[in-house]
C-alpha positions in Angstrom: 49.0 72.6 -26.7 47.9 75.7 -27.8 45.5 77.7 -25.2 42.2 76.9 -27.3 43.3 73.2 -27.2 43.7 73.5 -23.2 40.2 75.0 -22.9 38.5 72.6 -24.8 40.2 69.9 -22.8 38.9 71.7 -19.7 35.5 71.8 -21.2 35.7 68.2 -21.6 36.8 67.5 -18.1 34.0 70.1 -16.5 31.1 68.3 -18.5 32.2 64.9 -17.1 32.5 65.6 -13.7 29.0 67.5 -13.9 27.4 64.3 -15.6 29.0 62.3 -12.7 27.8 65.0 -10.1 24.4 64.8 -11.8 24.2 61.1 -11.8 25.3 60.6 -8.1 22.7 63.1 -6.9 20.1 61.0 -8.7 21.2 58.3 -6.8 21.5 59.3 -3.6 17.8 61.0 -4.2 16.6 57.7 -4.5 17.9 56.2 -1.3 17.7 59.7 0.7 15.5 58.2 3.4 17.6 55.4 4.6 20.5 57.9 4.6 18.6 60.3 6.6 17.8 57.8 9.1 21.6 57.2 8.9 22.4 60.7 9.5 19.8 60.9 12.5 20.7 57.8 14.1 23.6 59.3 16.8 20.2 61.5 18.4 17.4 59.1 17.9 17.3 57.3 21.0 16.9 61.1 22.7 13.9 62.1 20.4 11.0 62.7 22.4 8.4 63.4 19.5 5.7 61.2 18.9 7.1 57.8 17.6 10.4 59.1 18.3 10.9 61.1 15.1 12.0 64.0 14.0 9.7 67.0 12.9 9.6 69.7 10.1 7.8 72.7 10.5 7.6 74.3 6.9 6.1 72.8 4.1 9.4 72.6 2.1 11.5 71.8 4.8 11.7 68.1 4.4 12.4 68.0 0.6 14.8 70.9 1.0 16.7 68.9 3.5 16.4 65.7 1.4 17.7 67.7 -1.7 20.8 69.2 0.1 21.7 65.7 1.6 21.3 64.3 -2.0 23.4 67.0 -3.7 26.2 66.4 -0.8 25.9 62.9 -1.2 26.0 63.2 -5.1 29.3 65.0 -4.6 30.9 62.5 -2.5 30.0 59.9 -4.9 31.3 61.9 -8.0 34.3 62.8 -6.0 36.6 60.0 -7.6 35.5 60.8 -11.0 35.9 64.8 -10.3 39.5 64.2 -8.9 40.3 61.7 -11.6 39.4 64.3 -14.3 41.1 66.9 -12.5 44.5 64.9 -12.2 44.2 63.7 -15.8 44.1 67.6 -16.7 47.2 68.6 -14.7 49.2 65.5 -15.2 50.6 66.7 -18.5 52.2 69.6 -17.0 54.0 67.6 -14.3 57.3 65.5 -13.8 57.0 61.8 -13.5 58.3 62.4 -9.8 55.2 65.0 -9.0 53.0 63.0 -10.7 53.8 60.1 -8.4 53.1 62.3 -5.5 49.9 63.6 -6.7 48.8 59.9 -7.2 49.5 59.0 -3.8 48.3 62.3 -2.0 44.7 62.2 -3.6 43.8 58.8 -2.4 45.2 59.5 1.1 43.4 62.8 1.3 40.1 61.0 0.4 41.1 58.0 3.1 41.7 60.9 5.7 38.6 62.7 5.0 36.5 59.3 5.3 38.4 58.3 8.8 37.6 62.1 10.3 34.0 61.7 9.6 33.8 58.4 10.7 35.4 59.5 14.1 32.9 62.6 14.2 30.0 60.3 13.6 30.8 57.2 16.0 33.0 58.9 18.7 31.9 62.7 18.8 28.3 63.0 18.1 26.7 60.2 20.5 27.9 61.8 23.7 27.6 65.5 22.1 23.8 65.0 21.4 23.3 63.3 25.0 24.7 66.3 26.4 22.3 68.6 24.1 19.2 66.4 24.1 18.9 65.2 27.9 20.3 68.1 29.7 17.5 70.3 30.7 14.7 68.0 29.4 12.9 68.2 32.9 12.2 71.9 32.2 11.9 71.9 28.3 11.0 69.1 25.9 13.2 68.8 22.9 11.4 68.6 19.4 14.0 68.5 17.2 13.5 69.6 13.3 15.2 67.5 10.9 16.5 70.5 8.8 18.4 71.7 11.8 19.5 68.4 12.6 21.0 67.3 9.7 22.3 70.7 8.8 24.5 70.4 12.2 25.4 66.7 11.2 26.7 67.5 8.1 28.7 70.7 9.3 30.3 68.5 12.2 31.2 65.5 10.0 32.6 68.2 7.4 34.7 69.9 9.7 36.2 66.6 11.4 37.1 65.3 7.9 38.6 68.8 7.1 40.7 68.1 10.5 42.3 64.9 9.7 43.7 66.5 6.6 46.1 67.8 8.8 49.0 65.5 8.5 48.7 65.4 4.6 48.9 69.3 4.6 51.9 69.4 6.9 53.6 66.7 4.8 53.0 68.8 1.5 54.5 72.0 3.5 57.3 70.3 4.5 58.3 68.7 1.1 58.5 72.2 -0.4 60.5 73.5 2.3 58.0 75.8 4.0 58.0 74.2 7.5 60.4 71.9 9.0 60.5 69.5 12.3 62.6 72.5 14.6 59.6 75.1 13.8 56.8 72.4 14.3 58.3 71.3 17.6 58.7 74.7 18.5 54.9 75.5 17.7 53.6 72.6 20.0 52.4 74.7 23.0 50.5 76.8 20.6 49.3 74.1 18.5 47.8 72.6 21.7 46.2 75.5 22.8 45.0 76.2 19.1 43.8 72.5 19.0 41.3 73.4 22.1 40.0 76.6 20.7 39.1 74.6 17.4 37.3 71.9 19.4 35.6 74.7 21.0 34.3 75.9 17.4 33.7 72.3 16.1 31.4 71.2 18.9 28.2 71.9 19.4 28.4 71.7 23.2 30.4 73.8 25.9 31.2 70.7 28.2 34.7 70.1 28.5 34.4 66.5 27.7 33.2 66.6 24.2 35.4 69.3 23.4 38.5 67.4 24.8 37.5 64.4 22.4 38.0 66.6 19.5 41.2 68.2 20.7 43.0 65.2 21.8 42.6 63.7 18.2 44.0 67.2 16.8 47.0 67.1 19.0 47.7 63.5 18.0 47.3 64.3 14.3 49.7 67.4 15.3 52.0 65.0 16.6 52.0 62.8 13.4 52.6 65.6 11.5 55.9 66.3 13.3 56.9 62.8 12.4 55.9 62.9 8.7 58.0 66.3 8.6 61.1 64.5 10.1 60.7 61.6 7.5 61.0 64.5 4.8 63.7 66.3 6.2 66.7 63.9 5.3 65.8 64.0 1.8 65.4 67.5 1.4 69.1 67.6 3.0 
């Protein structure tokens, strides 16, 4: 197609993606209260404010937090539509084999992100909040703002979701020949150290237990990446 036709096609895809994002944001905002309750659930039992609820100290803090959650939730709901539009835009320029890999990698990346976020929510956050909100409670009473807690939750879930994309990234790099099994195996000691460094950045606490809860899955994901690169190596030869 000529350049003008490509631009028109891109505009159509962007308009559809934007409509999906707006609709998703509206739907999430309609249910933002139960979503907020779900997000703060790991910290709920450690709250000491009246009625065991979070607080907000600025007039626009709650509505701003609700809008932020609605926008991110709307993006999550619209993500299948957005990815579909992106795939349909680039698919005509790909070979049948490249299209097949694309159709496999897109849902796999979504699944890996969801698994990583679920791991962060159910495994990482409960012990992290126990340390954060109970340590020193005999000296100071924690009065947690909803804005700061939700922002922390979203940031941690995002980082854990991205961390679980590691095997797919390594698989793609191995597929195109950037890395191989021998290189990844040689890099293993550095990867273990890097996993603990990343866990110290991701986790909000400084205790070694929570950092180990993050570092061990990262090391396991790296080993899975080595195994996937070994599957790719014979076909490349």
